[in-house]
N, C-alpha and C positions, 0 to 999 in steps of 0.2 A: 511326246505325251505331255499334256498340260496338266499341272497339279492344281488342286483347289487350295485356296488359302482362306483361313477363317481368322478374323480379328475379333477379339473380345475386349471390350472396354468396360472397366469396372470403376464406378464412381464411389469409392469407399474412403473414409477417413484413415489416414496413416498417422500413427503416433509413436513416440518413443516410450519404452517401458517406464522411464522415470516420470512421465507425464500421465500415466494411466490412473494414478491415484487421485481421488477427488481432493481439491485444495479447499481449505477454509479461507475465505476472503474477508478481510477486515478493512473498514474505512478508518483512516487516521484522523483523529480529532485533535486539533491544536488548542491547548488551553494556556492562557497567560498565567505564569507562575511567579510569585514574588522571589526576588533574589535573596540569598541567605544573609548577605552583608547589611542590606538596608531595605527599607520599605519604600524608598523613593524611586526604585526601578523595578521592572519586571522583565522576565525573559519569555520568549516565544520560539518554539521550534520552527526553523526556516527551511526545512527540507521540501523538495518538490513532490514527495511521495503523497499520493492520495489514497491508494489502496495497496494492501500487501496480501499476497496469497501464499499459503504454504501447507504442507502436510508433514506431520512429524516423521513419517517414514520415507520422505522424499529428500533427495539431495539438491533440489531446485527450489528457489524462491522466486516468486513473481511479484513485480511491482508495476503499478500504473501511476503515472504522474498527474499533477494538477492540470485541469483544463481538459481532461479526457474522461470519458464515462466508461463505466463497467459494461461489457457486453451482456445482453440478456439471455441468449439461447444457452442450452446446456452444452452444446458442442461449438467450440470456437475455431474459426479458421485463423491460422497464425498470421496470414496476410491482412486480415481485417481487425485484429486485436491490437490495441495500442500498448501492449504489455511488454515489459522487459524481463528476461529470465536470467537469473544469476546462480552460480554455484554456491550452495549453502555454506561451504567451508571457507569461502572467501569473505574477508571482513568488509562489510558494507553497512551503511546506515540501516537498511532494511533488516539485515541479519541481527544487528544490535537491538533494534526495536522488538524483533521476535523473541530474542533471548531475554530481553528485559534487563540487560546489564547496564547500569547507569554509567559506569566508567567508559564502556564502549560507545554508548549513546553520546556522551560528551565528546569523545574523541572523533567519532565518525559522522555525526550529524551536526548541522549548523544551527546556531541559536542567534536570535536577534535580541539585543538588550535595549529596552525602551524606557523612557522616563514616564513616571505616573502622571496623570491618572490612568487607570486601566481603561481600555476601550469599552464603550457601552455596547452591549450586544446580548443576544440570546443564542446559546449554543445547544443544538439538539444532541443529547447524549444517547438516547434510545428513542423508541417510538413515542413514548409519552413522558419522557424525563428530559427536562431542560435545565441548563445552567445559566443564570442571569449574572452578567458581569457589569458592575458599576451602575446598577439600577436599584435605587432605594425605594421607589414608590411606583406601584402599577396603576 
């Protein structure tokens, strides 16, 4: 007696429960800041992080490095996304930036110290809000 075999292939996304919550994704903007000791130098955050994603109820933090773009679709395939996922309880630069703790940011993130003058540039803060650095006349 020959039996019949039925194969069913389902193409459905599979995800972990911790990744089901929607992440808020933020772009990291680096601003030159004067050093507290003297105005002849300024500091600039030197981390490779470009985007940080997290949800307050999730134990996971997502980060995307410089040189990589944020994927546009609502559902991301892990093999196609240039994101790194970290345990939120682990002390990293991304977790320090999310918490906003200056002591942890100083300890876990890198800074570059540069001699003035400040770099000339225009930094886009929001859609229609810009920060001009070292530009006195338009």
